[in-house]
N, C-alpha and C positions, 0 to 999 in steps of 0.2 A: 142307732143309725143304720140305715140300709146300705145296700151296695148295688151297683149296676152289674148285671150278670148277662151272660151270653147263652142263648138257648141252643141246646143240641137235641134235636128231635130224634128219638129212638124209643120204641116201645111206648112207655108212659110219658115220655118227655122228661124235662129236667134241665138244669142249668149249671154251668161252671163260671167262676169269677174271672175277671180280667187277669191276664198273666198265666192262666192255665196253658200248658204246652200241648200242642196237637202235632202228631206226626204227619208230615206232608209227603207227597210223592217225592222221590229222590232222597228219602231218609233225612229230611230237614225238619227240625223242630221249630214251631212258630207259635207265638202268643195267639190265643184264640180271638182276641179282639182285632188282630191284624188280617185275619182271613177274610177273603172277599168271594162273592159269587164267582163261579167257574174255576176257583182254585181247586187243586186236586189233593184230597186228604186220604190217608191210608185208613182202611176199615178192615175189621176181621170178619172173614167169611166163616160162619159157624159150620156150614156144610162141608166145605173144602178144607177147613182148619188151616187157613193161610191168610196173610195180609194181602189186600188188593186196593188199588186206587179207585176213588169215586169223586165225581165233581160235586162241589157245594152248589146247591140249587138256590138257597135263600138264607140270609142271616137275619136274626131277630134279636133285639135287645129288650130286656124287661127289667123291672125293679123288684127286688125281693127284700123282705125284712128279716128273714131268718136263713141262715146257712148252717151247714154242719161240716165238721172236719172228720174225715175217715183216715186213720193211720194204718198203713200197710205193715206187714210183718218185717219189711226192711226199713221201717221208720220214715217212709215217704208219706206226705200228707196230700189228701185229695179234698179240696174245698168245693162243695156243691150244694144245691138245694136238696132237701130231704127226699124228694120224689125222684131224684136222678137215679136211673138203674145202673148198677155196677155188676159186672159179671164176677161171681164168686167161684173160683176154680174148685175149692174144696166142697162146695155144694152142687157144682155143675149146673148152675142156674143163675138167672138175673135176680138181684136183690136190691132193695133200697132201704134207707133208714126209716122212712115214713110207712107206717102200716096202712094199707088200703083195703077196701072190702075184698074179701076172699083170701087175704094173706093170713097165714097161720104162724104165730110166734110162740115160743116157749120161753119161760123165765128160767134162769139157771136154778138148780136145786141146791 
């Protein structure tokens, strides 16, 4: 069975499922499927190293057959498509589950 997911365009693209919480302006948490065009979401500015508000320009819903669950070190789960970029603090770069051309992966020894 598939799931309806909500597209978040950033770098390579990728999607989150309904119910994923998004930090809005005013420090309010909202389910991703309730966000509308012109809502103000908080984004992280990598240059200034701070959160800042940005307006949502467009919402797109897509259907996906496969999702992955990423568990953080504090046991929080992130459910998204394999191509969704996640910033990995310990690697200081954007990563995703899905290997794409140019990605270099090592298997544990």
